[in-house]
N, C-alpha and C positions, 0 to 999 in steps of 0.2 A: 504494500500500500504506500503510495507516494504522498509524503507529508511535508508541508512547509510551515516553519515557525516564524511568526511575524511579531516584531517588537516595535510598536510606534514610539517615537522618542522626540522630545523637545527639550533641548539643553540638558541632556543627561550624560555628558562626557564622563563624570566620575564613575557611574554605575554600569554603563554599557559594556565595557570590555569584559568585566567579570561575568556578566549575564550571558554574553555571547559564548564565551569559552565554556562555561558550565553547561549551557544548553546544548552545545554541540557534542557533549558526551552522550546525549540521549537522542538527538535528532540531527541528521546531517545538514539539511538545508535550512539556514537561518537568514532571514531578511530583516534589516532595520529600515523602517520608514522614518527618515529624518524630516520632521514637520517644521522646516524652516528655522532650525537652530542657528544661533549666532555664536556658538562655541564650537569645539572640535568633535562633536558627536559623530559626524560622518567619517572623519579620519580614524578615530579610535575604533569605531565599529568595523571598518574595513580591515584595519590592522589585526583585529581580533578574529577575523575569518568570516565575517558576515557579508552577504550581498547587501548593498545599500542603494536605496532609492531616496533621493532628496527632493523635497518640495521647495520651491523658491521662496515662498513665504509661509508663515504659520497659518494653516487652513483649518485646523481642528482635528481631533482624533478620528471622528467619523469619516472625514475625507481621506485621511491617511489609511484607514482600514479599507475603504472602498478601492483605493489604488492597489493595495495588496491583494484584495479579493480578485480584482480584474486580472492581475498578473498570474495568480494561482490558477484561475480558470483557463487562461490562455496557454499556460505551460503544462496543463494536464495533471495537476495535483488532485488527489482524492480528498485531502483534508487540509484545512488551514488551522493551525493552533496559534493563539495569540496570548501574549503576556505583557504586563506593564513594565516600563523601563526604570521605575523609581525604586526598585528594591523590595517592593511589597510581595513579590512572587518568588518562590524558590524554584529554580530550574529543576531541582531533583524531583519535584512533583509532576514533571512531565510524564514520568512512568505510570502515574495513576490514571492518565488519560488513555494511554496506548492500548490497554486491553479492551477498552470500550469502543474503540474505533470500529466501525462496521455494524455495531449494535444500535447506535444513535446517530441522528443527523446534526444535533447540537448538544454539546457536552459543556456544562457550566461548572467551573471550579466552585467548591462549596467551603467557605470559611466558618459557617455558622455552627458546625459541630464543636468549634472551639471559640464560641462567641464571647466568652468571658475575657478574652485577650484583646477584643476590639474596643477602642475608646468609646465611652458611653454614648456620646452624641452621634457618632458614626453608627454605632450598633442600633440605636433607636431609629435613625434614618433608614438604615439598610433593612431592618425588619419591617418598617412601615411600607417602604417602597416594594419590598418583596411580597408582602401581603396583598397589596393593590394589584401588582402584576399577576400574582397567582389567581386572583379573582377573574381578571380579564382573560387569562389563559385557560381557565377551567382545570388547572392542575397545579400542584404545589411547586413553586419555584423557590428553592432554599436561599439563593444569594443572587438576586437579580442584578446587582451592581458590579459583580466580578468582571474583571477584564481578562482573567485567565480562562480560556475557552478553547473548544475545538469545533470547527464548522465543516460539515461536509460540503464540498463544492457543488454537489447536486442541489443542495438547499439554496446556496447563494445564487445559482442560475435562475431559480424560480421565484425569488423574492426581490421586489424592487425596493431598494433602500433610499430614503430621502434625507435623513438626518445628517448633519455635518460634524457634530461634536459628540460628547459622551452619550447623548440621547439615542444615538444609533444602536447602542448595545441593548437598550430597552426595546426599541423598535423591532429589532430582529427576533427577540424572544416572543413577543406578542404575535408577530406575523408568522413565525414558525409554528406556534401553537394553533393559530387559526387555520393554517393549511395542513394540520394534522401530521407535521413532522415529529419524529421521535426525539424527545428531550431527556437527557440524562444528566447525572451529577457525578463529579469526581472530587474526592477529598483533597483539599490543599491546606497548607499551613497558614496560620494567621500571623502576619509579620507587620508590626508597626514600630518604626524607630524614628530617625530624624529626617526621613524623606519629606520632600515638599510636594504636597498634593496639587495636581493640576486642576482638580475639581473646584470650580468657583461656586460657592454655596448658593448664592442668590440666582445668578444667571443660569447655572446648570440645573438647579432645582426647577426653575421656570421652564426650561427646555424639557425636563422630564415630565412635568405636568402637561405641557403642550402635546407630547407624544401620547400621553394617557387620553387626552380629549380627542385627538385625531384617531385613536384606535377604534372609536365607536363607528368610524366610517369604513373600517377595514373588513367588515364581515363579508 
């Protein structure tokens, strides 16, 4: 099964080399999508062994992911795995996804089995958003905000994605469920340290709510 690991990154020069090298122990093809960084993210990613696609300006995580999805489909990959570049995801957890490939069309990393390690405000926000997304999907979604995922390219071919930022990750879950694709979950570690979150609370929360309202038109 041909798999591509995608790491969207914006000014992640310190963390990218270690992530790429660790990830390549588990998956051969690793691509960093540099979302218009003004540091050396592109250079250090390439030196660490990743394929790199650089956007000229910062376009948002959703745009970066759609660029990677289009590449994966064009190159004949069966699955696209994604993980964040800020150190919140452990490359060692890639092995938890691999046995599930072929069984599901969308596999979501699940941190909520270790929810006590998630900062309180983030935990409340994540549980609330996951509950709302679960209702809209008609099935339980443990961790709707996770960026550590695996997408079957057959799913990506059949879903038209419109969002440009973090809201794309909510959009794809709802649309996948509405089209009766198989959604599974893989255990991942809960890691919170000194990383800088790219999630902007007010703007990105409003985008999340916008996706929720739009979802009533997707039946």
